[in-house]
PDB file of N, CA, C and O in Angstrom:
ATOM      1  N   MET A   1      33.251  45.711   3.945  1.00  0.00           N
ATOM      2  CA  MET A   1      31.973  45.853   3.269  1.00  0.00           C
ATOM      3  C   MET A   1      30.929  45.066   4.048  1.00  0.00           C
ATOM      4  O   MET A   1      31.129  43.883   4.321  1.00  0.00           O
ATOM      5  N   THR A   2      29.849  45.685   4.400  1.00  0.00           N
ATOM      6  CA  THR A   2      28.799  45.030   5.172  1.00  0.00           C
ATOM      7  C   THR A   2      27.603  44.768   4.270  1.00  0.00           C
ATOM      8  O   THR A   2      27.308  45.514   3.337  1.00  0.00           O
ATOM      9  N   THR A   3      26.932  43.675   4.594  1.00  0.00           N
ATOM     10  CA  THR A   3      25.725  43.342   3.847  1.00  0.00           C
ATOM     11  C   THR A   3      24.526  43.588   4.743  1.00  0.00           C
ATOM     12  O   THR A   3      24.591  43.403   5.958  1.00  0.00           O
ATOM     13  N   HIS A   4      23.460  43.997   4.142  1.00  0.00           N
ATOM     14  CA  HIS A   4      22.232  44.244   4.886  1.00  0.00           C
ATOM     15  C   HIS A   4      21.480  42.938   5.070  1.00  0.00           C
ATOM     16  O   HIS A   4      21.534  42.062   4.207  1.00  0.00           O
ATOM     17  N   PRO A   5      20.789  42.802   6.175  1.00  0.00           N
ATOM     18  CA  PRO A   5      20.018  41.580   6.406  1.00  0.00           C
ATOM     19  C   PRO A   5      18.995  41.318   5.296  1.00  0.00           C
ATOM     20  O   PRO A   5      18.694  40.165   4.987  1.00  0.00           O
ATOM     21  N   SER A   6      18.467  42.377   4.704  1.00  0.00           N
ATOM     22  CA  SER A   6      17.484  42.179   3.638  1.00  0.00           C
ATOM     23  C   SER A   6      18.138  41.564   2.399  1.00  0.00           C
ATOM     24  O   SER A   6      17.507  40.778   1.692  1.00  0.00           O
ATOM     25  N   ASP A   7      19.408  41.921   2.130  1.00  0.00           N
ATOM     26  CA  ASP A   7      20.132  41.322   1.000  1.00  0.00           C
ATOM     27  C   ASP A   7      20.372  39.838   1.250  1.00  0.00           C
ATOM     28  O   ASP A   7      20.213  39.016   0.347  1.00  0.00           O
ATOM     29  N   ASP A   8      20.753  39.502   2.469  1.00  0.00           N
ATOM     30  CA  ASP A   8      20.981  38.091   2.814  1.00  0.00           C
ATOM     31  C   ASP A   8      19.688  37.283   2.691  1.00  0.00           C
ATOM     32  O   ASP A   8      19.689  36.157   2.194  1.00  0.00           O
ATOM     33  N   GLU A   9      18.602  37.872   3.148  1.00  0.00           N
ATOM     34  CA  GLU A   9      17.312  37.183   3.073  1.00  0.00           C
ATOM     35  C   GLU A   9      16.888  36.984   1.620  1.00  0.00           C
ATOM     36  O   GLU A   9      16.355  35.929   1.276  1.00  0.00           O
ATOM     37  N   ALA A  10      17.109  37.959   0.778  1.00  0.00           N
ATOM     38  CA  ALA A  10      16.754  37.843  -0.643  1.00  0.00           C
ATOM     39  C   ALA A  10      17.603  36.763  -1.310  1.00  0.00           C
ATOM     40  O   ALA A  10      17.091  35.993  -2.122  1.00  0.00           O
ATOM     41  N   ARG A  11      18.877  36.698  -0.981  1.00  0.00           N
ATOM     42  CA  ARG A  11      19.750  35.650  -1.541  1.00  0.00           C
ATOM     43  C   ARG A  11      19.325  34.265  -1.079  1.00  0.00           C
ATOM     44  O   ARG A  11      19.338  33.309  -1.856  1.00  0.00           O
ATOM     45  N   ARG A  12      18.948  34.163   0.188  1.00  0.00           N
ATOM     46  CA  ARG A  12      18.517  32.882   0.728  1.00  0.00           C
ATOM     47  C   ARG A  12      17.236  32.422   0.037  1.00  0.00           C
ATOM     48  O   ARG A  12      17.119  31.253  -0.331  1.00  0.00           O
ATOM     49  N   ARG A  13      16.275  33.329  -0.142  1.00  0.00           N
ATOM     50  CA  ARG A  13      15.036  32.980  -0.830  1.00  0.00           C
ATOM     51  C   ARG A  13      15.303  32.565  -2.271  1.00  0.00           C
ATOM     52  O   ARG A  13      14.702  31.612  -2.767  1.00  0.00           O
ATOM     53  N   GLU A  14      16.200  33.276  -2.940  1.00  0.00           N
ATOM     54  CA  GLU A  14      16.536  32.931  -4.321  1.00  0.00           C
ATOM     55  C   GLU A  14      17.183  31.542  -4.393  1.00  0.00           C
ATOM     56  O   GLU A  14      16.861  30.744  -5.274  1.00  0.00           O
ATOM     57  N   ALA A  15      18.096  31.266  -3.461  1.00  0.00           N
ATOM     58  CA  ALA A  15      18.749  29.954  -3.424  1.00  0.00           C
ATOM     59  C   ALA A  15      17.733  28.848  -3.137  1.00  0.00           C
ATOM     60  O   ALA A  15      17.787  27.782  -3.749  1.00  0.00           O
ATOM     61  N   ASP A  16      16.813  29.098  -2.214  1.00  0.00           N
ATOM     62  CA  ASP A  16      15.772  28.108  -1.912  1.00  0.00           C
ATOM     63  C   ASP A  16      14.892  27.842  -3.129  1.00  0.00           C
ATOM     64  O   ASP A  16      14.537  26.697  -3.408  1.00  0.00           O
ATOM     65  N   ASP A  17      14.543  28.900  -3.848  1.00  0.00           N
ATOM     66  CA  ASP A  17      13.738  28.730  -5.069  1.00  0.00           C
ATOM     67  C   ASP A  17      14.468  27.900  -6.109  1.00  0.00           C
ATOM     68  O   ASP A  17      13.870  27.032  -6.745  1.00  0.00           O
ATOM     69  N   ILE A  18      15.749  28.157  -6.286  1.00  0.00           N
ATOM     70  CA  ILE A  18      16.540  27.404  -7.267  1.00  0.00           C
ATOM     71  C   ILE A  18      16.611  25.939  -6.871  1.00  0.00           C
ATOM     72  O   ILE A  18      16.421  25.062  -7.713  1.00  0.00           O
ATOM     73  N   LEU A  19      16.882  25.663  -5.599  1.00  0.00           N
ATOM     74  CA  LEU A  19      16.970  24.273  -5.135  1.00  0.00           C
ATOM     75  C   LEU A  19      15.628  23.556  -5.276  1.00  0.00           C
ATOM     76  O   LEU A  19      15.591  22.381  -5.641  1.00  0.00           O
ATOM     77  N   ARG A  20      14.535  24.249  -4.991  1.00  0.00           N
ATOM     78  CA  ARG A  20      13.209  23.639  -5.126  1.00  0.00           C
ATOM     79  C   ARG A  20      12.925  23.288  -6.588  1.00  0.00           C
ATOM     80  O   ARG A  20      12.387  22.216  -6.864  1.00  0.00           O
ATOM     81  N   ARG A  21      13.276  24.166  -7.524  1.00  0.00           N
ATOM     82  CA  ARG A  21      13.069  23.882  -8.946  1.00  0.00           C
ATOM     83  C   ARG A  21      13.927  22.712  -9.414  1.00  0.00           C
ATOM     84  O   ARG A  21      13.464  21.869 -10.182  1.00  0.00           O
ATOM     85  N   VAL A  22      15.174  22.659  -8.954  1.00  0.00           N
ATOM     86  CA  VAL A  22      16.051  21.548  -9.337  1.00  0.00           C
ATOM     87  C   VAL A  22      15.479  20.231  -8.821  1.00  0.00           C
ATOM     88  O   VAL A  22      15.473  19.234  -9.544  1.00  0.00           O
ATOM     89  N   ARG A  23      14.995  20.218  -7.572  1.00  0.00           N
ATOM     90  CA  ARG A  23      14.393  19.011  -7.013  1.00  0.00           C
ATOM     91  C   ARG A  23      13.168  18.586  -7.801  1.00  0.00           C
ATOM     92  O   ARG A  23      12.992  17.396  -8.064  1.00  0.00           O
ATOM     93  N   GLN A  24      12.326  19.521  -8.179  1.00  0.00           N
ATOM     94  CA  GLN A  24      11.124  19.194  -8.936  1.00  0.00           C
ATOM     95  C   GLN A  24      11.459  18.629 -10.305  1.00  0.00           C
ATOM     96  O   GLN A  24      10.744  17.764 -10.811  1.00  0.00           O
ATOM     97  N   GLU A  25      12.540  19.109 -10.911  1.00  0.00           N
ATOM     98  CA  GLU A  25      12.900  18.652 -12.244  1.00  0.00           C
ATOM     99  C   GLU A  25      13.596  17.293 -12.231  1.00  0.00           C
ATOM    100  O   GLU A  25      13.481  16.538 -13.197  1.00  0.00           O
ATOM    101  N   THR A  26      14.307  16.970 -11.166  1.00  0.00           N
ATOM    102  CA  THR A  26      15.085  15.737 -11.153  1.00  0.00           C
ATOM    103  C   THR A  26      14.395  14.588 -10.430  1.00  0.00           C
ATOM    104  O   THR A  26      14.550  13.445 -10.859  1.00  0.00           O
ATOM    105  N   ASP A  27      13.655  14.819  -9.379  1.00  0.00           N
ATOM    106  CA  ASP A  27      13.051  13.739  -8.603  1.00  0.00           C
ATOM    107  C   ASP A  27      12.092  12.873  -9.410  1.00  0.00           C
ATOM    108  O   ASP A  27      12.211  11.649  -9.352  1.00  0.00           O
ATOM    109  N   PRO A  28      11.156  13.434 -10.154  1.00  0.00           N
ATOM    110  CA  PRO A  28      10.253  12.559 -10.907  1.00  0.00           C
ATOM    111  C   PRO A  28      10.988  11.692 -11.926  1.00  0.00           C
ATOM    112  O   PRO A  28      10.613  10.539 -12.137  1.00  0.00           O
ATOM    113  N   GLN A  29      12.015  12.224 -12.551  1.00  0.00           N
ATOM    114  CA  GLN A  29      12.747  11.447 -13.542  1.00  0.00           C
ATOM    115  C   GLN A  29      13.478  10.287 -12.883  1.00  0.00           C
ATOM    116  O   GLN A  29      13.491   9.177 -13.415  1.00  0.00           O
ATOM    117  N   THR A  30      14.078  10.535 -11.742  1.00  0.00           N
ATOM    118  CA  THR A  30      14.796   9.479 -11.041  1.00  0.00           C
ATOM    119  C   THR A  30      13.832   8.385 -10.610  1.00  0.00           C
ATOM    120  O   THR A  30      14.116   7.202 -10.793  1.00  0.00           O
ATOM    121  N   GLY A  31      12.705   8.764 -10.045  1.00  0.00           N
ATOM    122  CA  GLY A  31      11.724   7.784  -9.604  1.00  0.00           C
ATOM    123  C   GLY A  31      11.176   6.967 -10.759  1.00  0.00           C
ATOM    124  O   GLY A  31      10.981   5.759 -10.630  1.00  0.00           O
ATOM    125  N   ALA A  32      10.930   7.612 -11.879  1.00  0.00           N
ATOM    126  CA  ALA A  32      10.380   6.911 -13.035  1.00  0.00           C
ATOM    127  C   ALA A  32      11.382   5.925 -13.607  1.00  0.00           C
ATOM    128  O   ALA A  32      11.009   4.819 -13.996  1.00  0.00           O
ATOM    129  N   SER A  33      12.642   6.309 -13.662  1.00  0.00           N
ATOM    130  CA  SER A  33      13.638   5.400 -14.234  1.00  0.00           C
ATOM    131  C   SER A  33      13.876   4.197 -13.326  1.00  0.00           C
ATOM    132  O   SER A  33      14.033   3.076 -13.811  1.00  0.00           O
ATOM    133  N   VAL A  34      13.903   4.419 -12.031  1.00  0.00           N
ATOM    134  CA  VAL A  34      14.079   3.304 -11.096  1.00  0.00           C
ATOM    135  C   VAL A  34      12.880   2.366 -11.175  1.00  0.00           C
ATOM    136  O   VAL A  34      13.036   1.145 -11.166  1.00  0.00           O
ATOM    137  N   GLU A  35      11.703   2.937 -11.250  1.00  0.00           N
ATOM    138  CA  GLU A  35      10.497   2.107 -11.358  1.00  0.00           C
ATOM    139  C   GLU A  35      10.516   1.294 -12.650  1.00  0.00           C
ATOM    140  O   GLU A  35      10.146   0.120 -12.648  1.00  0.00           O
ATOM    141  N   ARG A  36      10.944   1.906 -13.748  1.00  0.00           N
ATOM    142  CA  ARG A  36      11.008   1.202 -15.027  1.00  0.00           C
ATOM    143  C   ARG A  36      12.026   0.067 -14.963  1.00  0.00           C
ATOM    144  O   ARG A  36      11.778  -1.010 -15.506  1.00  0.00           O
ATOM    145  N   ILE A  37      13.165   0.290 -14.310  1.00  0.00           N
ATOM    146  CA  ILE A  37      14.191  -0.751 -14.184  1.00  0.00           C
ATOM    147  C   ILE A  37      13.665  -1.922 -13.351  1.00  0.00           C
ATOM    148  O   ILE A  37      13.845  -3.082 -13.721  1.00  0.00           O
ATOM    149  N   VAL A  38      13.021  -1.616 -12.235  1.00  0.00           N
ATOM    150  CA  VAL A  38      12.512  -2.669 -11.353  1.00  0.00           C
ATOM    151  C   VAL A  38      11.416  -3.469 -12.047  1.00  0.00           C
ATOM    152  O   VAL A  38      11.412  -4.699 -11.991  1.00  0.00           O
ATOM    153  N   LEU A  39      10.496  -2.780 -12.693  1.00  0.00           N
ATOM    154  CA  LEU A  39       9.411  -3.493 -13.378  1.00  0.00           C
ATOM    155  C   LEU A  39       9.937  -4.285 -14.565  1.00  0.00           C
ATOM    156  O   LEU A  39       9.436  -5.372 -14.855  1.00  0.00           O
ATOM    157  N   GLY A  40      10.946  -3.750 -15.258  1.00  0.00           N
ATOM    158  CA  GLY A  40      11.542  -4.483 -16.374  1.00  0.00           C
ATOM    159  C   GLY A  40      12.239  -5.748 -15.909  1.00  0.00           C
ATOM    160  O   GLY A  40      12.127  -6.793 -16.551  1.00  0.00           O
ATOM    161  N   ALA A  41      12.961  -5.662 -14.792  1.00  0.00           N
ATOM    162  CA  ALA A  41      13.641  -6.844 -14.250  1.00  0.00           C
ATOM    163  C   ALA A  41      12.626  -7.882 -13.787  1.00  0.00           C
ATOM    164  O   ALA A  41      12.811  -9.081 -13.998  1.00  0.00           O
ATOM    165  N   ARG A  42      11.566  -7.419 -13.164  1.00  0.00           N
ATOM    166  CA  ARG A  42      10.533  -8.346 -12.708  1.00  0.00           C
ATOM    167  C   ARG A  42       9.882  -9.061 -13.894  1.00  0.00           C
ATOM    168  O   ARG A  42       9.672 -10.273 -13.862  1.00  0.00           O
ATOM    169  N   SER A  43       9.572  -8.310 -14.920  1.00  0.00           N
ATOM    170  CA  SER A  43       8.976  -8.900 -16.114  1.00  0.00           C
ATOM    171  C   SER A  43       9.938  -9.888 -16.768  1.00  0.00           C
ATOM    172  O   SER A  43       9.525 -10.942 -17.251  1.00  0.00           O
ATOM    173  N   HIS A  44      11.228  -9.538 -16.779  1.00  0.00           N
ATOM    174  CA  HIS A  44      12.225 -10.416 -17.394  1.00  0.00           C
ATOM    175  C   HIS A  44      12.328 -11.737 -16.642  1.00  0.00           C
ATOM    176  O   HIS A  44      12.268 -12.806 -17.250  1.00  0.00           O
ATOM    177  N   PHE A  45      12.484 -11.666 -15.318  1.00  0.00           N
ATOM    178  CA  PHE A  45      12.686 -12.881 -14.542  1.00  0.00           C
ATOM    179  C   PHE A  45      11.421 -13.726 -14.419  1.00  0.00           C
ATOM    180  O   PHE A  45      11.517 -14.927 -14.165  1.00  0.00           O
ATOM    181  N   TRP A  46      10.252 -13.140 -14.592  1.00  0.00           N
ATOM    182  CA  TRP A  46       9.026 -13.908 -14.525  1.00  0.00           C
ATOM    183  C   TRP A  46       8.507 -14.296 -15.897  1.00  0.00           C
ATOM    184  O   TRP A  46       7.349 -14.692 -16.027  1.00  0.00           O
ATOM    185  N   GLY A  47       9.343 -14.191 -16.924  1.00  0.00           N
ATOM    186  CA  GLY A  47       8.986 -14.684 -18.249  1.00  0.00           C
ATOM    187  C   GLY A  47       7.912 -13.869 -18.935  1.00  0.00           C
ATOM    188  O   GLY A  47       7.039 -14.430 -19.597  1.00  0.00           O
ATOM    189  N   GLY A  48       7.961 -12.560 -18.790  1.00  0.00           N
ATOM    190  CA  GLY A  48       6.960 -11.700 -19.395  1.00  0.00           C
ATOM    191  C   GLY A  48       6.998 -11.691 -20.912  1.00  0.00           C
ATOM    192  O   GLY A  48       6.013 -11.330 -21.556  1.00  0.00           O
ATOM    193  N   ASP A  49       8.132 -12.087 -21.491  1.00  0.00           N
ATOM    194  CA  ASP A  49       8.249 -12.083 -22.946  1.00  0.00           C
ATOM    195  C   ASP A  49       7.923 -13.451 -23.557  1.00  0.00           C
ATOM    196  O   ASP A  49       8.027 -13.624 -24.771  1.00  0.00           O
ATOM    197  N   ALA A  50       7.534 -14.409 -22.736  1.00  0.00           N
ATOM    198  CA  ALA A  50       7.172 -15.744 -23.239  1.00  0.00           C
ATOM    199  C   ALA A  50       5.707 -15.749 -23.691  1.00  0.00           C
ATOM    200  O   ALA A  50       4.925 -14.868 -23.335  1.00  0.00           O
ATOM    201  N   ASP A  51       5.370 -16.746 -24.468  1.00  0.00           N
ATOM    202  CA  ASP A  51       3.989 -16.913 -24.930  1.00  0.00           C
ATOM    203  C   ASP A  51       3.120 -17.288 -23.728  1.00  0.00           C
ATOM    204  O   ASP A  51       3.320 -18.351 -23.142  1.00  0.00           O
ATOM    205  N   PRO A  52       2.164 -16.442 -23.349  1.00  0.00           N
ATOM    206  CA  PRO A  52       1.367 -16.734 -22.149  1.00  0.00           C
ATOM    207  C   PRO A  52       0.488 -17.979 -22.280  1.00  0.00           C
ATOM    208  O   PRO A  52       0.048 -18.534 -21.274  1.00  0.00           O
ATOM    209  N   ASN A  53       0.234 -18.414 -23.497  1.00  0.00           N
ATOM    210  CA  ASN A  53      -0.583 -19.613 -23.690  1.00  0.00           C
ATOM    211  C   ASN A  53       0.217 -20.895 -23.504  1.00  0.00           C
ATOM    212  O   ASN A  53      -0.369 -21.966 -23.350  1.00  0.00           O
ATOM    213  N   ASP A  54       1.544 -20.805 -23.516  1.00  0.00           N
ATOM    214  CA  ASP A  54       2.415 -21.967 -23.356  1.00  0.00           C
ATOM    215  C   ASP A  54       3.006 -21.944 -21.950  1.00  0.00           C
ATOM    216  O   ASP A  54       4.043 -21.327 -21.710  1.00  0.00           O
ATOM    217  N   ARG A  55       2.327 -22.629 -21.023  1.00  0.00           N
ATOM    218  CA  ARG A  55       2.739 -22.591 -19.622  1.00  0.00           C
ATOM    219  C   ARG A  55       4.128 -23.183 -19.415  1.00  0.00           C
ATOM    220  O   ARG A  55       4.873 -22.713 -18.555  1.00  0.00           O
ATOM    221  N   MET A  56       4.487 -24.195 -20.182  1.00  0.00           N
ATOM    222  CA  MET A  56       5.804 -24.817 -20.022  1.00  0.00           C
ATOM    223  C   MET A  56       6.921 -23.841 -20.427  1.00  0.00           C
ATOM    224  O   MET A  56       7.976 -23.799 -19.794  1.00  0.00           O
ATOM    225  N   GLU A  57       6.681 -23.075 -21.467  1.00  0.00           N
ATOM    226  CA  GLU A  57       7.674 -22.083 -21.886  1.00  0.00           C
ATOM    227  C   GLU A  57       7.837 -21.004 -20.819  1.00  0.00           C
ATOM    228  O   GLU A  57       8.956 -20.589 -20.516  1.00  0.00           O
ATOM    229  N   VAL A  58       6.735 -20.558 -20.258  1.00  0.00           N
ATOM    230  CA  VAL A  58       6.786 -19.525 -19.211  1.00  0.00           C
ATOM    231  C   VAL A  58       7.568 -20.044 -18.009  1.00  0.00           C
ATOM    232  O   VAL A  58       8.479 -19.370 -17.528  1.00  0.00           O
ATOM    233  N   TRP A  59       7.221 -21.238 -17.518  1.00  0.00           N
ATOM    234  CA  TRP A  59       7.909 -21.798 -16.351  1.00  0.00           C
ATOM    235  C   TRP A  59       9.365 -22.145 -16.669  1.00  0.00           C
ATOM    236  O   TRP A  59      10.239 -21.991 -15.816  1.00  0.00           O
ATOM    237  N   GLY A  60       9.627 -22.608 -17.878  1.00  0.00           N
ATOM    238  CA  GLY A  60      11.013 -22.884 -18.266  1.00  0.00           C
ATOM    239  C   GLY A  60      11.860 -21.622 -18.263  1.00  0.00           C
ATOM    240  O   GLY A  60      13.005 -21.635 -17.811  1.00  0.00           O
ATOM    241  N   MET A  61      11.293 -20.530 -18.768  1.00  0.00           N
ATOM    242  CA  MET A  61      12.027 -19.255 -18.754  1.00  0.00           C
ATOM    243  C   MET A  61      12.250 -18.776 -17.327  1.00  0.00           C
ATOM    244  O   MET A  61      13.340 -18.318 -16.985  1.00  0.00           O
ATOM    245  N   ARG A  62      11.229 -18.879 -16.502  1.00  0.00           N
ATOM    246  CA  ARG A  62      11.366 -18.444 -15.107  1.00  0.00           C
ATOM    247  C   ARG A  62      12.466 -19.226 -14.401  1.00  0.00           C
ATOM    248  O   ARG A  62      13.338 -18.646 -13.754  1.00  0.00           O
ATOM    249  N   ILE A  63      12.416 -20.552 -14.532  1.00  0.00           N
ATOM    250  CA  ILE A  63      13.405 -21.403 -13.860  1.00  0.00           C
ATOM    251  C   ILE A  63      14.799 -21.125 -14.396  1.00  0.00           C
ATOM    252  O   ILE A  63      15.749 -20.992 -13.624  1.00  0.00           O
ATOM    253  N   GLY A  64      14.927 -21.037 -15.705  1.00  0.00           N
ATOM    254  CA  GLY A  64      16.235 -20.794 -16.313  1.00  0.00           C
ATOM    255  C   GLY A  64      16.828 -19.458 -15.927  1.00  0.00           C
ATOM    256  O   GLY A  64      18.017 -19.369 -15.622  1.00  0.00           O
ATOM    257  N   ARG A  65      16.015 -18.424 -15.937  1.00  0.00           N
ATOM    258  CA  ARG A  65      16.527 -17.092 -15.606  1.00  0.00           C
ATOM    259  C   ARG A  65      16.852 -16.958 -14.129  1.00  0.00           C
ATOM    260  O   ARG A  65      17.847 -16.327 -13.773  1.00  0.00           O
ATOM    261  N   LEU A  66      16.033 -17.538 -13.266  1.00  0.00           N
ATOM    262  CA  LEU A  66      16.338 -17.492 -11.841  1.00  0.00           C
ATOM    263  C   LEU A  66      17.567 -18.340 -11.514  1.00  0.00           C
ATOM    264  O   LEU A  66      18.376 -17.961 -10.667  1.00  0.00           O
ATOM    265  N   ALA A  67      17.707 -19.477 -12.176  1.00  0.00           N
ATOM    266  CA  ALA A  67      18.902 -20.306 -11.965  1.00  0.00           C
ATOM    267  C   ALA A  67      20.142 -19.560 -12.454  1.00  0.00           C
ATOM    268  O   ALA A  67      21.193 -19.626 -11.817  1.00  0.00           O
ATOM    269  N   GLY A  68      20.030 -18.861 -13.562  1.00  0.00           N
ATOM    270  CA  GLY A  68      21.154 -18.071 -14.052  1.00  0.00           C
ATOM    271  C   GLY A  68      21.541 -16.981 -13.072  1.00  0.00           C
ATOM    272  O   GLY A  68      22.727 -16.713 -12.882  1.00  0.00           O
ATOM    273  N   LEU A  69      20.559 -16.350 -12.448  1.00  0.00           N
ATOM    274  CA  LEU A  69      20.839 -15.319 -11.443  1.00  0.00           C
ATOM    275  C   LEU A  69      21.542 -15.921 -10.231  1.00  0.00           C
ATOM    276  O   LEU A  69      22.492 -15.340  -9.706  1.00  0.00           O
ATOM    277  N   VAL A  70      21.079 -17.078  -9.792  1.00  0.00           N
ATOM    278  CA  VAL A  70      21.711 -17.747  -8.645  1.00  0.00           C
ATOM    279  C   VAL A  70      23.156 -18.115  -8.979  1.00  0.00           C
ATOM    280  O   VAL A  70      24.050 -17.907  -8.159  1.00  0.00           O
ATOM    281  N   VAL A  71      23.393 -18.653 -10.159  1.00  0.00           N
ATOM    282  CA  VAL A  71      24.758 -19.021 -10.570  1.00  0.00           C
ATOM    283  C   VAL A  71      25.639 -17.779 -10.627  1.00  0.00           C
ATOM    284  O   VAL A  71      26.791 -17.816 -10.195  1.00  0.00           O
ATOM    285  N   PHE A  72      25.112 -16.689 -11.151  1.00  0.00           N
ATOM    286  CA  PHE A  72      25.876 -15.447 -11.208  1.00  0.00           C
ATOM    287  C   PHE A  72      26.275 -14.976  -9.814  1.00  0.00           C
ATOM    288  O   PHE A  72      27.428 -14.606  -9.591  1.00  0.00           O
ATOM    289  N   VAL A  73      25.334 -14.987  -8.876  1.00  0.00           N
ATOM    290  CA  VAL A  73      25.630 -14.543  -7.510  1.00  0.00           C
ATOM    291  C   VAL A  73      26.676 -15.448  -6.870  1.00  0.00           C
ATOM    292  O   VAL A  73      27.598 -14.958  -6.219  1.00  0.00           O
ATOM    293  N   VAL A  74      26.547 -16.760  -7.045  1.00  0.00           N
ATOM    294  CA  VAL A  74      27.522 -17.703  -6.475  1.00  0.00           C
ATOM    295  C   VAL A  74      28.905 -17.453  -7.061  1.00  0.00           C
ATOM    296  O   VAL A  74      29.890 -17.419  -6.323  1.00  0.00           O
ATOM    297  N   LEU A  75      28.991 -17.278  -8.366  1.00  0.00           N
ATOM    298  CA  LEU A  75      30.292 -17.012  -8.993  1.00  0.00           C
ATOM    299  C   LEU A  75      30.878 -15.677  -8.539  1.00  0.00           C
ATOM    300  O   LEU A  75      32.090 -15.567  -8.351  1.00  0.00           O
ATOM    301  N   ALA A  76      30.032 -14.662  -8.362  1.00  0.00           N
ATOM    302  CA  ALA A  76      30.513 -13.370  -7.889  1.00  0.00           C
ATOM    303  C   ALA A  76      31.071 -13.479  -6.472  1.00  0.00           C
ATOM    304  O   ALA A  76      32.102 -12.883  -6.160  1.00  0.00           O
ATOM    305  N   VAL A  77      30.385 -14.244  -5.611  1.00  0.00           N
ATOM    306  CA  VAL A  77      30.875 -14.438  -4.238  1.00  0.00           C
ATOM    307  C   VAL A  77      32.197 -15.195  -4.259  1.00  0.00           C
ATOM    308  O   VAL A  77      33.125 -14.843  -3.531  1.00  0.00           O
ATOM    309  N   MET A  78      32.289 -16.220  -5.080  1.00  0.00           N
ATOM    310  CA  MET A  78      33.534 -16.977  -5.182  1.00  0.00           C
ATOM    311  C   MET A  78      34.691 -16.100  -5.669  1.00  0.00           C
ATOM    312  O   MET A  78      35.812 -16.219  -5.176  1.00  0.00           O
ATOM    313  N   LEU A  79      34.419 -15.228  -6.628  1.00  0.00           N
ATOM    314  CA  LEU A  79      35.448 -14.319  -7.133  1.00  0.00           C
ATOM    315  C   LEU A  79      35.885 -13.340  -6.036  1.00  0.00           C
ATOM    316  O   LEU A  79      37.079 -13.097  -5.864  1.00  0.00           O
ATOM    317  N   LEU A  80      34.934 -12.788  -5.307  1.00  0.00           N
ATOM    318  CA  LEU A  80      35.285 -11.853  -4.241  1.00  0.00           C
ATOM    319  C   LEU A  80      36.119 -12.537  -3.152  1.00  0.00           C
ATOM    320  O   LEU A  80      37.068 -11.949  -2.634  1.00  0.00           O
ATOM    321  N   ARG A  81      35.769 -13.760  -2.812  1.00  0.00           N
ATOM    322  CA  ARG A  81      36.564 -14.504  -1.821  1.00  0.00           C
ATOM    323  C   ARG A  81      37.975 -14.775  -2.347  1.00  0.00           C
ATOM    324  O   ARG A  81      38.950 -14.693  -1.599  1.00  0.00           O
ATOM    325  N   GLN A  82      38.073 -15.094  -3.621  1.00  0.00           N
ATOM    326  CA  GLN A  82      39.377 -15.373  -4.230  1.00  0.00           C
ATOM    327  C   GLN A  82      40.247 -14.123  -4.225  1.00  0.00           C
ATOM    328  O   GLN A  82      41.444 -14.200  -3.950  1.00  0.00           O
ATOM    329  N   LEU A  83      39.664 -12.992  -4.523  1.00  0.00           N
ATOM    330  CA  LEU A  83      40.430 -11.749  -4.591  1.00  0.00           C
ATOM    331  C   LEU A  83      40.771 -11.198  -3.204  1.00  0.00           C
ATOM    332  O   LEU A  83      41.808 -10.560  -3.023  1.00  0.00           O
ATOM    333  N   GLY A  84      39.895 -11.447  -2.229  1.00  0.00           N
ATOM    334  CA  GLY A  84      40.073 -10.867  -0.914  1.00  0.00           C
ATOM    335  C   GLY A  84      40.865 -11.715   0.064  1.00  0.00           C
ATOM    336  O   GLY A  84      41.423 -11.181   1.022  1.00  0.00           O
ATOM    337  N   GLY A  85      40.926 -12.993  -0.146  1.00  0.00           N
ATOM    338  CA  GLY A  85      41.576 -13.868   0.846  1.00  0.00           C
ATOM    339  C   GLY A  85      42.898 -14.437   0.361  1.00  0.00           C
ATOM    340  O   GLY A  85      43.213 -14.376  -0.827  1.00  0.00           O
ATOM    341  N   PRO A  86      43.685 -15.001   1.309  1.00  0.00           N
ATOM    342  CA  PRO A  86      44.967 -15.594   0.923  1.00  0.00           C
ATOM    343  C   PRO A  86      44.828 -16.942   0.248  1.00  0.00           C
ATOM    344  O   PRO A  86      45.830 -17.551  -0.127  1.00  0.00           O
TER     345      PRO A  86
END
């Protein structure tokens, strides 16, 4: 059974249209969710939920949350070394 070049071209155009629609539907959602995650993390670590009029509370939250992140990373590295080495 042979296919005509016009049939192949029509299938290719249809496939390209489908892929373009899928990209349009998924790309904005992915970008928006990543942006929301990054901005949420930034707000969290910089004390965005603290009372802005209380500078000590804001700085205390920033220091505490950043120190917690550093401790987490150090513990994760220690665990990976423990699991990977003799």
